[in-house]
N, C-alpha and C positions, 0 to 999 in steps of 0.2 A: 504493500501499500504505499502511497506517495507521502513523504512527508509534508506536514500543513503549510510549509515555508516554502516547499519546492515550486520550481517553475512548471511543473506538470499541474501540480494543484491549483496554482493560480490560473493557470489556461482554465479548467475545469469552473472556478470560479465566476472568470469573466465570462463564460457561455450559457450560464444559467440565471434566469429571472428569480430572485429572491421572492417567497411567498409573500411577504409585505408590499411588494411594488408589481403587483399586476399587469400583464400585458395582454397583447391582444391578438388576433387570428395572424397578424404581421409578425409577430415575435415568434411564434410558431413556425410559420413559414420561412423567416430567415435562418431561425436555428437549425431547422431539418436540413434545409440546403447546404448549410454550413457543415452539417455533421456530415451529410452525403459525400461532401467534397471532401472531407477529413479522412471518411473510411476509404473512398477510392483512390485518394493520392497517397494516404499514409504520413501526412505532415500536417501541419497547421495550415489553416488557411490565411494566417495574417501572423508574423513574427514581430516580436519587440522585447527590449530589456525591462519593461514595465508596463502597467497598465495603462497609463497615457499613452504612451507611445502605440500600443495595440490599438486602442482605441482611436488614434490619430489616423494608422494606417487603413481601419476599417472605412473610415469615412473619405479618405483621400484616393483610394485604390480598388480595385477588384481584385480577388484572388487570382495566382497564376494559373490561367486556364490552360495553358502547354503542360502543366504537370498532370492533369487527367490522361490515363491508361489509352492508349489508340484503341482498345477493344471495347471501351464504354459507347455503348449504343446510343446513336445522336438522339433519341427522345431523351434520354436522362440527361445527356449534355442539357438540351433545350429545357429540362424541369431545373436544373442546377442555377442556369442561369436567368430565369425568369425575373425582370426588374419589377 
């Protein structure tokens, strides 16, 4: 299990909406797309030294779509990239 201060744990905390901050359907769609991207690529969609840096990258750019394996079906690629 990851140490509570480890980068892995911080990444997990970053992607989960706390219970006291209700999200809506957009939050669910976004987190599902990011989770699918990370499952298919085997890496984080956004990298950074700390939470503010990761959040900045989320707002500034898209994930690196070239990391998706070539055998991912077109429909899945379209689903992940929905805006």
